[in-house]
Each structure stands twice: as structure tokens, then as C-alpha cells.
C-alpha positions as CSV (number, residue, x, y, z in Angstrom):
1,M,55.9,21.9,-83.5
2,S,53.8,18.7,-81.7
3,E,50.8,18.0,-82.8
4,L,47.8,16.2,-81.4
5,V,47.1,12.6,-82.6
6,P,43.7,11.8,-82.5
7,T,43.3,8.0,-80.5
8,A,40.5,5.8,-80.9
9,V,38.3,5.3,-78.4
10,P,35.7,3.0,-78.0
11,A,32.1,4.5,-78.3
12,G,30.3,3.9,-75.0
13,S,33.4,4.3,-72.7
14,G,34.0,7.3,-69.9
15,A,37.9,6.4,-70.1
16,P,38.8,10.2,-69.5
17,L,40.3,11.9,-72.5
18,M,43.2,13.3,-70.0
19,P,45.4,11.9,-67.3
20,L,43.8,12.5,-64.0
21,T,45.0,15.0,-61.8
22,P,43.8,16.6,-59.2
23,A,42.8,19.8,-61.3
24,N,41.0,17.4,-63.3
25,A,39.7,15.5,-60.9
26,L,38.5,19.3,-59.7
27,E,36.9,20.4,-62.8
28,R,34.9,17.1,-63.0
29,L,33.2,17.3,-59.8
30,R,32.7,21.1,-60.7
31,G,30.8,20.0,-64.4
32,I,28.4,17.6,-62.6
33,S,27.6,20.4,-59.6
34,R,26.7,22.6,-63.1
35,Q,23.9,19.8,-64.5
36,P,20.4,21.0,-63.4
37,A,19.6,17.6,-62.0
38,A,22.8,17.3,-59.1
39,R,22.4,21.3,-58.2
40,K,18.7,20.6,-57.7
41,A,19.8,17.1,-55.5
42,L,23.0,18.6,-54.1
43,P,21.3,20.9,-50.7
44,W,19.3,17.6,-50.0
45,F,22.6,15.7,-49.9
46,L,24.8,18.7,-47.7
47,G,21.9,18.9,-45.4
48,L,21.7,15.2,-44.5
49,S,25.1,14.6,-44.6
50,A,25.4,17.9,-41.9
51,L,22.7,16.4,-40.4
52,G,24.6,12.9,-40.3
53,G,27.0,14.8,-39.4
54,L,26.0,15.9,-36.2
55,A,24.3,12.9,-35.4
56,L,27.9,10.9,-35.7
57,T,29.6,13.7,-33.6
58,W,27.2,13.3,-31.0
59,A,27.4,9.4,-30.2
60,L,31.2,9.9,-30.3
61,L,31.3,12.6,-27.5
62,S,28.0,12.1,-26.1
63,P,28.5,9.7,-23.0
64,S,27.1,6.1,-23.4
65,P,23.8,5.5,-21.7
66,Q,24.1,4.2,-17.6
67,R,21.5,2.0,-16.2
68,V,21.6,1.8,-12.1
69,L,22.8,-1.2,-10.8
70,Y,22.5,-1.2,-7.5
71,S,20.4,2.0,-5.9
72,E,20.7,1.2,-2.6
73,L,23.6,-0.4,-0.5
74,G,25.7,0.1,2.7
75,D,28.9,0.7,2.5
76,S,30.3,-2.2,3.0
77,E,28.0,-4.1,0.3
78,R,29.1,-1.2,-2.2
79,A,32.4,-1.2,-1.3
80,S,32.5,-5.4,-2.5
81,V,30.5,-4.4,-5.5
82,V,33.1,-1.7,-6.6
83,T,36.0,-4.1,-6.1
84,S,34.5,-6.7,-8.2
85,L,34.1,-4.4,-11.1
86,D,37.6,-3.1,-10.7
87,K,38.9,-6.4,-11.0
88,A,36.6,-7.0,-14.7
89,G,37.4,-3.8,-15.9
90,I,33.7,-2.6,-16.1
91,A,33.4,1.1,-15.5
92,Y,31.2,2.4,-12.7
93,E,29.8,5.7,-11.8
94,I,28.2,6.3,-8.4
95,D,25.9,9.1,-7.2
96,N,27.2,11.4,-4.7
97,Q,24.0,12.0,-3.5
98,T,21.9,8.8,-3.4
99,G,24.7,6.4,-3.5
100,A,23.1,4.9,-6.8
101,L,25.8,2.4,-8.3
102,S,25.3,2.7,-12.5
103,V,27.1,0.9,-15.2
104,A,26.8,1.2,-19.2
105,E,23.5,-0.1,-20.0
106,S,25.6,-2.6,-22.7
107,E,27.3,-3.9,-19.2
108,F,24.7,-3.9,-16.7
109,H,23.3,-7.8,-17.3
110,R,27.0,-8.5,-17.5
111,A,27.9,-6.7,-13.8
112,R,25.0,-8.6,-11.8
113,M,26.5,-11.5,-13.1
114,L,29.8,-10.9,-12.1
115,V,28.4,-9.7,-8.8
116,A,26.5,-12.6,-8.2
117,S,29.2,-15.1,-9.0
118,D,31.5,-13.5,-6.7
119,G,29.3,-13.6,-4.0
120,A,30.2,-9.6,-3.6
121,L,26.0,-9.8,-2.3
122,A,24.9,-13.5,-2.5
123,S,23.9,-14.6,0.6
124,P,25.4,-17.6,2.4
125,D,24.4,-21.2,1.7
126,A,22.9,-22.1,4.1
127,P,22.0,-26.4,2.8
128,A,25.8,-26.6,2.2
129,S,26.7,-25.7,6.1
130,L,24.2,-28.7,6.9
131,D,26.7,-31.1,4.5
132,S,29.7,-29.9,6.5
133,L,28.6,-30.7,9.9
134,P,31.2,-32.3,12.1
135,L,30.9,-35.9,13.2
136,G,29.3,-35.7,17.1
137,A,28.1,-32.1,16.9
138,S,26.1,-31.4,19.5
139,R,22.3,-30.8,19.7
140,T,22.6,-26.9,19.9
141,L,24.8,-26.1,17.1
142,E,22.3,-28.8,14.8
143,G,19.5,-27.2,15.9
144,E,21.3,-23.9,14.9
145,R,21.9,-25.0,11.4
146,L,18.8,-26.3,10.8
147,R,17.1,-22.9,11.8
148,A,19.4,-21.1,9.5
149,A,18.6,-23.7,6.4
150,R,14.9,-22.6,7.0
151,E,15.8,-19.4,7.0
152,H,17.6,-19.6,4.1
153,E,14.7,-21.4,2.1
154,L,12.0,-18.7,3.1
155,T,14.5,-16.3,1.8
156,L,14.6,-18.1,-1.6
157,T,10.9,-18.0,-1.7
158,I,9.5,-15.0,-0.8
159,G,12.4,-13.3,-3.6
160,E,10.2,-14.4,-5.7
161,I,7.5,-12.3,-5.2
162,E,7.5,-9.6,-8.3
163,G,8.8,-6.1,-7.1
164,V,11.3,-8.0,-4.2
165,E,14.8,-7.4,-4.1
166,S,16.0,-8.2,-1.2
167,V,14.6,-10.8,1.8
168,R,16.2,-11.3,5.2
169,V,14.2,-13.2,8.1
170,H,14.9,-14.3,11.2
171,L,13.3,-16.8,13.1
172,A,13.5,-17.0,17.0
173,E,12.9,-21.0,18.6
174,A,12.7,-21.2,22.3
175,S,14.0,-24.5,23.2
176,K,11.8,-26.7,24.3
177,S,11.0,-27.2,28.1
178,V,8.7,-30.2,29.6
179,F,7.2,-27.4,31.6
180,V,4.3,-26.0,30.2
181,R,4.9,-23.0,31.7
182,E,8.1,-22.1,30.6
183,D,7.6,-22.9,26.7
184,S,7.2,-19.9,24.8
185,P,6.0,-19.5,21.0
186,P,8.6,-19.4,18.4
187,T,8.5,-16.1,16.3
188,A,9.6,-14.6,12.9
189,S,10.9,-11.1,11.5
190,V,11.1,-10.7,7.9
191,M,13.0,-7.2,6.9
192,V,12.2,-6.9,2.7
193,R,13.9,-4.8,0.0
194,M,10.9,-3.5,-3.0
195,A,12.6,-1.8,-5.9
196,R,12.0,1.6,-7.0
197,G,8.4,3.0,-7.1
198,R,7.1,-0.2,-5.9
199,Q,5.0,-1.5,-2.7
200,L,3.8,-4.7,-1.2
201,A,0.0,-4.7,-1.2
202,D,-2.3,-5.9,1.5
203,S,-2.5,-9.4,-0.3
204,Q,0.9,-9.9,-0.5
205,V,1.9,-9.0,2.8
206,A,-1.1,-11.6,4.0
207,A,0.6,-13.7,2.2
208,I,3.9,-13.2,3.5
209,V,2.8,-14.1,7.2
210,N,1.2,-16.7,6.5
211,L,3.5,-18.5,4.4
212,V,6.0,-17.8,7.4
213,A,4.0,-18.8,9.9
214,G,2.9,-22.2,8.0
215,S,7.0,-23.5,7.4
216,V,7.5,-22.8,11.6
217,P,5.5,-25.6,13.6
218,G,3.6,-24.2,16.4
219,M,4.0,-20.6,14.7
220,S,1.0,-18.4,14.5
221,P,0.0,-15.4,12.1
222,D,0.4,-13.1,14.7
223,A,4.0,-14.0,15.5
224,V,5.0,-13.0,12.1
225,R,6.4,-9.2,11.8
226,V,7.0,-7.7,8.3
227,A,8.8,-5.1,7.3
228,D,10.5,-2.5,4.5
229,Q,13.8,-0.7,3.6
230,H,12.4,2.1,5.2
231,G,11.5,0.8,8.7
232,R,7.9,0.7,7.8
233,L,5.7,-1.8,9.5
234,L,3.8,-3.9,7.0
235,S,2.1,-6.8,8.8
236,Q,-0.3,-4.4,11.3
237,K,-2.1,-1.8,9.8
238,G,-3.9,-0.6,12.9
239,G,-5.3,-3.7,14.1
240,Q,-8.9,-3.6,15.3
241,D,-9.9,-0.4,15.4
242,A,-8.8,0.4,11.6
243,D,-10.9,-3.3,10.6
244,H,-13.8,-0.7,12.1
245,L,-13.2,2.1,10.4
246,E,-13.0,0.6,6.8
247,L,-16.2,-1.1,7.8
248,Q,-18.3,2.1,8.5
249,G,-16.3,3.5,5.5
250,R,-17.3,0.8,3.1
251,M,-21.2,1.7,4.5
252,E,-20.7,5.5,3.9
253,D,-20.0,4.5,0.1
254,K,-22.3,1.9,-0.5
255,L,-25.1,4.4,0.8
256,R,-23.4,7.1,-1.0
257,T,-23.4,4.9,-4.7
258,Q,-27.3,4.7,-3.8
259,L,-28.5,8.0,-3.3
260,D,-26.2,8.8,-6.4
261,Q,-27.8,6.2,-8.1
262,L,-31.5,7.3,-7.3
263,L,-30.9,11.2,-7.7
264,T,-28.8,11.5,-11.1
265,P,-31.8,11.0,-13.0
266,M,-33.9,13.3,-11.5
267,L,-31.9,15.9,-10.7
268,G,-29.0,14.9,-12.9
269,A,-25.1,15.0,-12.2
270,G,-23.3,17.6,-10.3
271,N,-26.8,19.1,-9.5
272,F,-26.5,17.5,-5.8
273,T,-24.2,17.1,-3.1
274,S,-24.1,13.7,-0.3
275,E,-23.1,13.1,2.6
276,I,-23.5,9.8,4.9
277,Q,-22.5,9.3,8.5
278,V,-23.2,5.8,9.8
279,E,-22.3,5.1,13.5
280,L,-21.9,1.5,14.1
281,D,-22.2,-0.5,17.2
282,Q,-19.0,-1.8,17.5
283,S,-19.1,-4.1,21.0
284,E,-19.0,-7.9,20.7
285,V,-21.0,-9.4,23.3
286,T,-21.7,-13.5,23.5
287,T,-24.7,-14.3,25.9
288,A,-25.3,-18.2,26.9
289,R,-28.6,-19.3,28.5
290,E,-29.6,-22.8,29.6
291,S,-33.4,-23.3,30.9
292,Y,-35.4,-26.5,32.2
293,D,-39.3,-27.1,31.5
294,K,-41.7,-27.1,34.8
295,E,-43.4,-30.0,34.3
296,G,-41.6,-32.9,33.5
297,V,-42.6,-36.2,32.1
298,L,-43.1,-39.4,33.7
299,R,-40.3,-41.7,32.2
300,S,-40.4,-44.6,34.4
301,E,-42.2,-46.0,38.1
302,S,-41.0,-48.7,40.1
303,Q,-42.7,-49.9,43.9
304,A,-42.0,-52.4,46.4
305,A,-43.5,-53.6,49.6
306,S,-42.6,-56.2,52.3
307,Q,-44.3,-57.9,55.2
308,S,-43.0,-60.3,58.1
309,A,-44.9,-62.0,61.1
310,G,-44.3,-61.4,64.5
311,T,-45.2,-62.6,68.2
312,G,-48.5,-60.5,70.5
313,P,-47.2,-57.1,71.8
314,A,-45.8,-57.2,75.1
315,V,-47.6,-57.4,78.6
316,G,-47.2,-56.1,81.8
317,V,-46.1,-53.5,83.8
318,P,-43.1,-51.8,82.2
319,G,-40.0,-51.9,85.1
320,V,-41.5,-54.9,86.9
321,L,-40.2,-58.0,87.0
322,A,-41.6,-60.9,85.0
323,N,-41.4,-63.5,88.2
324,T,-43.9,-61.6,89.9
325,P,-47.2,-63.3,90.5
326,P,-50.4,-61.8,89.6
327,P,-52.7,-60.5,91.6
328,A,-55.6,-62.9,93.1
329,T,-58.5,-63.0,91.0
330,T,-62.0,-62.9,92.1
331,A,-65.0,-65.1,90.3
332,Q,-67.3,-63.1,88.2
333,A,-70.5,-64.1,86.4
334,G,-70.8,-63.7,82.6
335,P,-67.9,-63.3,80.0
336,P,-64.3,-61.7,81.3
337,Q,-63.8,-58.4,79.8
338,G,-60.4,-56.8,78.1
339,T,-58.9,-59.5,77.7
340,P,-57.7,-60.2,74.4
341,G,-58.5,-63.1,72.4
342,A,-56.8,-65.7,70.9
343,G,-56.4,-64.1,67.0
344,A,-54.3,-63.8,64.2
345,P,-50.7,-62.7,64.8
346,L,-49.4,-59.4,64.0
347,Q,-48.0,-58.7,60.9
348,N,-45.1,-56.0,60.0
349,G,-45.2,-54.3,56.5
350,E,-43.2,-51.5,54.0
351,S,-43.6,-50.3,51.0
352,S,-41.9,-48.0,48.6
353,A,-42.0,-46.3,45.0
354,T,-39.7,-44.8,42.9
355,R,-41.0,-42.2,40.0
356,T,-38.2,-41.1,37.0
357,Y,-38.9,-37.9,35.4
358,E,-37.9,-36.7,31.8
359,L,-37.0,-32.3,32.2
360,G,-36.6,-30.7,29.3
361,R,-33.5,-28.3,29.0
362,E,-32.4,-25.8,26.5
363,V,-28.7,-23.9,26.2
364,A,-28.8,-21.1,23.8
365,V,-25.5,-19.0,22.9
366,A,-26.3,-15.9,21.2
367,N,-22.6,-14.1,19.6
368,S,-23.4,-10.3,18.5
369,K,-20.6,-9.4,16.4
370,P,-19.5,-5.4,15.6
371,G,-21.5,-3.8,12.7
372,A,-24.6,-3.1,13.5
373,V,-26.0,0.4,12.9
374,K,-26.5,2.3,15.6
375,R,-27.1,5.6,14.1
376,L,-27.8,6.7,11.1
377,S,-27.2,10.8,9.5
378,V,-28.2,11.8,6.0
379,A,-27.7,15.1,5.0
380,V,-28.4,15.9,1.0
381,A,-28.2,19.6,-0.9
382,I,-29.9,20.2,-3.7
383,S,-29.2,23.2,-6.3
384,Q,-32.3,25.6,-6.8
385,S,-31.5,25.7,-10.6
386,A,-32.1,22.1,-10.6
387,V,-35.3,22.2,-8.7
388,K,-38.6,23.8,-10.4
389,Q,-40.4,26.5,-9.0
390,N,-37.3,27.2,-6.5
391,G,-38.2,24.0,-4.9
392,K,-42.2,23.5,-3.2
393,P,-42.5,21.8,-0.1
394,A,-44.1,19.2,-1.2
395,D,-40.9,18.3,-3.6
396,I,-38.7,18.4,-0.8
397,E,-40.4,15.8,1.1
398,A,-41.2,13.6,-1.8
399,I,-36.9,13.8,-2.3
400,K,-36.5,13.5,1.8
401,A,-38.8,10.3,1.6
402,L,-37.2,8.9,-1.2
403,V,-33.8,9.7,0.0
404,S,-35.0,7.8,3.8
405,A,-36.1,4.9,1.5
406,A,-33.0,4.4,0.0
407,T,-30.6,4.9,2.8
408,G,-32.9,2.5,5.2
409,A,-33.3,5.8,7.6
410,N,-35.2,4.5,11.0
411,P,-37.4,7.4,13.2
412,Q,-37.7,5.2,15.7
413,R,-33.5,4.5,15.8
414,G,-33.2,8.3,16.1
415,D,-31.8,8.6,12.1
416,Q,-31.4,12.1,10.6
417,V,-32.3,13.0,7.1
418,Q,-31.9,16.4,6.1
419,V,-32.6,17.5,2.1
420,M,-31.7,21.3,1.5
421,V,-32.3,23.3,-1.4
422,R,-29.0,26.2,-2.1
423,P,-27.6,27.6,-5.1
424,F,-24.6,26.4,-5.9
425,E,-21.6,28.4,-7.3
426,P,-19.1,27.2,-9.9
427,A,-15.9,26.6,-8.6
428,A,-13.1,28.8,-10.1
429,D,-11.2,27.3,-12.1
430,T,-7.4,28.4,-12.0
431,A,-5.6,27.6,-14.8
432,L,-1.9,26.6,-14.8
433,P,0.8,29.2,-16.5
434,F,1.7,28.3,-20.3
435,Y,5.4,27.4,-19.2
436,E,3.8,24.6,-17.2
437,A,1.9,22.7,-19.4
438,P,2.7,19.8,-20.8
439,W,2.5,21.2,-24.3
440,F,5.1,23.7,-23.6
441,A,8.4,21.2,-23.4
442,T,7.5,19.6,-26.3
443,L,7.1,22.8,-28.1
444,A,10.4,23.9,-26.9
445,R,12.2,21.2,-27.9
446,S,10.9,21.6,-31.2
447,V,11.8,25.0,-31.7
448,V,15.2,23.9,-30.4
449,A,15.4,21.2,-33.3
450,L,14.5,23.4,-35.9
451,L,16.5,26.2,-35.0
452,A,19.5,24.1,-34.8
453,V,18.5,22.6,-38.6
454,L,18.8,26.1,-39.8
455,L,21.8,26.9,-37.8
456,V,23.6,24.2,-39.9
457,L,21.9,24.7,-43.2
458,L,23.2,28.6,-42.8
459,L,26.4,28.6,-41.5
460,G,27.6,25.0,-43.1
461,V,25.4,24.9,-46.5
462,R,25.2,28.3,-47.6
463,P,28.9,28.6,-47.7
464,L,29.4,25.3,-49.8
465,L,26.6,26.3,-51.9
466,K,28.3,29.8,-52.8
467,T,31.7,28.3,-52.8
468,L,30.4,25.6,-55.6
469,R,28.9,28.1,-57.1
470,K,31.4,30.0,-58.5
471,N,33.6,30.6,-61.5
472,P,35.3,27.9,-62.6
473,P,39.7,28.7,-62.3
474,P,41.4,29.1,-65.2
475,A,42.9,25.7,-66.8
476,P,46.2,25.0,-66.3
477,E,48.5,26.7,-68.7
478,A,50.1,24.8,-71.6
479,S,53.4,23.1,-71.7
480,A,56.5,24.9,-71.9
481,A,56.9,23.4,-75.5
482,E,53.7,24.6,-76.9
483,A,54.1,28.1,-75.1
484,A,58.0,28.5,-76.7
485,A,56.7,27.7,-80.5
486,P,56.1,31.0,-81.5
487,G,53.6,31.2,-84.5
488,E,50.8,28.4,-83.5
489,D,47.7,28.7,-84.7
490,G,44.9,28.8,-82.0
491,P,42.4,26.0,-81.9
492,A,39.7,28.1,-83.9
493,G,42.4,28.4,-86.7
494,D,43.4,32.4,-85.6
495,P,46.8,33.2,-84.7
496,T,46.7,34.3,-81.3
497,P,48.3,34.5,-78.7
498,A,50.2,31.7,-75.9
499,A,48.2,32.6,-73.2
500,T,45.1,32.4,-75.8
501,D,45.7,29.4,-77.2
502,A,45.7,27.6,-73.7
503,D,42.6,29.0,-72.5
504,L,40.9,28.0,-75.5
505,L,42.3,24.5,-75.2
506,G,41.3,24.2,-71.7
507,R,37.6,25.4,-72.9
508,Q,38.3,22.5,-74.9
509,V,38.8,19.9,-72.6
510,S,36.0,21.0,-70.2
511,L,33.7,20.9,-72.9
512,A,34.9,17.5,-74.1
513,Q,34.7,15.9,-70.4
514,R,31.1,16.9,-70.3
515,I,30.1,15.3,-73.7
516,V,32.1,11.9,-72.3
517,E,29.7,12.2,-69.1
518,E,26.6,13.3,-70.8
519,K,27.0,11.7,-74.2
520,P,29.6,9.0,-74.4
521,D,28.4,7.9,-78.2
522,D,28.7,10.9,-79.7
523,A,32.5,11.9,-77.7
524,L,34.6,10.2,-80.3
525,L,32.6,11.9,-83.1
526,A,32.8,15.7,-81.4
527,L,36.7,15.3,-80.5
528,R,37.5,14.4,-84.1
529,R,35.6,17.5,-85.2
530,M,37.1,19.7,-82.6
531,L,41.0,18.0,-83.1
532,A,40.4,18.4,-86.8
533,Q,39.1,22.4,-87.0
534,P,43.0,23.8,-86.0
535,Q,44.4,21.6,-88.8
536,E,41.7,23.0,-91.1
537,G,42.6,26.4,-90.0
538,A,46.3,26.2,-90.5
539,A,45.9,25.0,-94.3
């Protein structure tokens, strides 16, 4: 008969007493699961393991997140990009509805760099083409190359604006002519492609227009046209009429703000409404006036006089020959009558005077720009509940005077100010259905996640716990040699059948394993006592 010989095992060691077999390993796991601490932590461990398994399964089975590489491309450009991606072995997807080309998020930057290096969407390098000009190139070819270089530089400059994905610039420059009538100014057109959800502001459009106009000699900002990828003209927002409407709107908003600041402390917010209509004079008139002073001022004066001496006047009968003898004379007493005496010779003289006057000249130019107020109409409606005593006429007139003073109404100009008191009816507030509320979607996602966790616990964790809580299976049967030995004493010292001895031995082995795991210091002493009991019973 075989006899179990106890072996010395160092205290505190957790070495197994029996060879490790699948049955012993399962028994150990069951022994650990019967411990109180293990039973408390087991559901949490299993639940976390189930959630981790679900997350791992979802990560393995779900597709990798995609990121849009190019949203809007032509068929030829998309084909070139797809060819580049196929060469590099990068997986891609094309949306059949929008035509957007997307790749995995981890391959996004690599795909962009690959497409840029391959030149699938790159514009031709215009400055490099200048170096390849042949010797003796014509002036026309040189001008075209210079124009292409200027377009390329403008494209790179405008592309630095935030939100712009791609730019195309076209410059139209006519050949120079010696005749002024045949010389046409240059023009330009700019095509910009904006990122999804982005658009150019008015200030950015004005910056592009001035940038292009300032880069080409002789080009005016009015000759530049800017359009986006949707075909909308951005450089002209409506012309002069739009400016007039914008000026009118700003003035009406300013007057409305003044009314709100005036009436809100008196009546309270929501107790009045106001509408203002401003009619502006949109005519632009330029007048010039030139006037002179009627009474001039003497500036300078000069006088000149001249005299010349001459012979006496001619005598005789006109038309008679000078050699005709005079008539016969008779002597008369006394002095002669009518005969000129011998006096001073006659003299001729002339005089002239010149005076210069300074006249006052006045030139006045008046330019009246559009924007003058031509007529003003103000209407104010006040809630009846906000006015005490149902609105006395004196109160209404006082409010009307305040409104007229705040808006600058002039009755002589034809301005109108109307103030009316009426009961206000509250606006009906139509509530949205509960399933369209923002909180409903969040609540639905939370409920679905909770249901998924409960299903995992009920269908996975609970059956596993039930399996572990079942009674342990019987210990393996004793060896053939021990079973064949008749009359062998059992572990407790009482003669029992071989099956009973095997059961007791299995329970003792299980108890010893638990003692070794829980109290390794006392495991050797307890084992010796357990092995000594059968020998004492046999004696």
C-alpha cells in the first residue's frame, strides 16, 4: 500500500502541493472566486471587460474616420488626383452626390503633400518659364511670358488670404499704340474658390481689387472684376443705388436708436414701437459763379501832350490861281479894316491821358453731395397699459414734442410725426414639438447607451456569474493503485469505500489549497496534521 510522505515546504511559499493540471487550475480559480473580496470585485471586472471588448470590437469593425481632401473638383482634376493617390497606395472615397474626395484622417496630410508634389493641381510655374526664353524671342512672346509671370505672382499673393483655397487671375493688356484714341486701358478678372462655409467680406474684396489694380500700371480699380466659385460677382454690390440705400438705412437706424434711448426709460422696453422713413436728396449738383466789383479802384494814370508851330492860314480864293493880280485898291483915310496884323505864328498841339482801374473778381464753386434730408416721417405706437390714465392728450402731445426734438423734425420742410396709443396684443409663442428640441437627441443617445450596457450585463455578465456560483464538480478520482487496494482506511480513519476516500481526499486537497493561498504561514502545519490523521486512525 502506498503511503503519503509529507515533504517540508518553506513557510510563506505559495508553491502548489500537487502537479498543476487543468482540473487543478480550474479548482483554484473557483476557490479564488469564492472569496468575499473576489465576489465583490468580479461583477465590476466583468462589466469593464465587456465594455472594453465592445469598444475594441467597434474600433476594429468600424471604418476609420474620413476627412475631405477636395470638396469641389472637375472631372479631369479629380482623375489626376485619383491617379496620384493610386500610385501611393492611399485609399480614398468619392461621394456620388457631391463629388467630394475623402481619405482617412491619418493619411490626410500625406495625401495633400503627395498631390502638391506630383503637380496634379499645381499651377504652372510662371517665373521658371521666364528663364527658358529662347535667345532672340519676339517681343510678343516676351510680353506674354511677362503677363503670365505677373498673373502667377498675383495668384500666390491673393491665395494668402484666409479662407481662399485657389485663385485664378487673368490680365487683359492691349498693345501700346502711338495714337491716344486707340489706346485702351488694361483690365483684370479674378476667380476665387473659397473653403466650405467661408465667404469674402466686402473689405477683403476691396483689398483684392486694389491689390490687382496697383500691380498693373495704368489699371483703375473699376476695371477689376472679382467672382467666386458659384459665379457671383463680388466686386460690384449694386453700384450707386446701393450706396444711397445704405446711407438711408444708416440714418434711419441712427434715429431709431435715439428714439429707443429716449422712450425706454419712460415707457419701458417692449411698450412701444417706432418706424422712421427718411427721404434723402440723391441729386448731386455742382455750381460755379464769377462776379466783378462795379466800382473799380484807380491803379495808375498817365497823361501826354504835344505842340508844333506852323505858318499862317492860306489866303485867297480857293481854286483861283495864285499869280492872279490883286484887285485895285483905293486909298482911304484911317487904319485899315479886316487886315490881320503881324502877330505870333500859329501853333498845333495834342494831349492824351491813360487811367488804369483794378476791378474786383470773385469765383465761387459750390458742390452739393447727395445725402441731405428732404423729408422725414416718424410713427410711434405706444402700449395703452404703459401710459397712465389711458393716455391724456397732454401726455401724447408732450411725447410727440419729445419725438420731434429727438429726430430733428422740421414742420416747414414737410416732416410728419405721429404718436398713437393702442393696446398691444402679445404674440403667440408656438412651442416646438418635443422631438425637435435639442435635449431630445441627447436624451435619446443616453438611453440607447444605457440599454446597451444593461443588455451586456444581463446577457453576458449574469450567465457567467451563475456559472461560477454553481457547486464545484467532484474531485478527480483516485489513482488505480489506491482504488484497487482493499480495506484502505479513509482520511478520517474510518473504513469507507474507495469512492468515499476519493471524495474526502479531494476536499482535503481543496482545503489545503485554500489554506496555502489565504494563510501560507500555517499551510505546512495544517498539512502535516491532515496527513497524520489517517495514520492515527489506522493504528
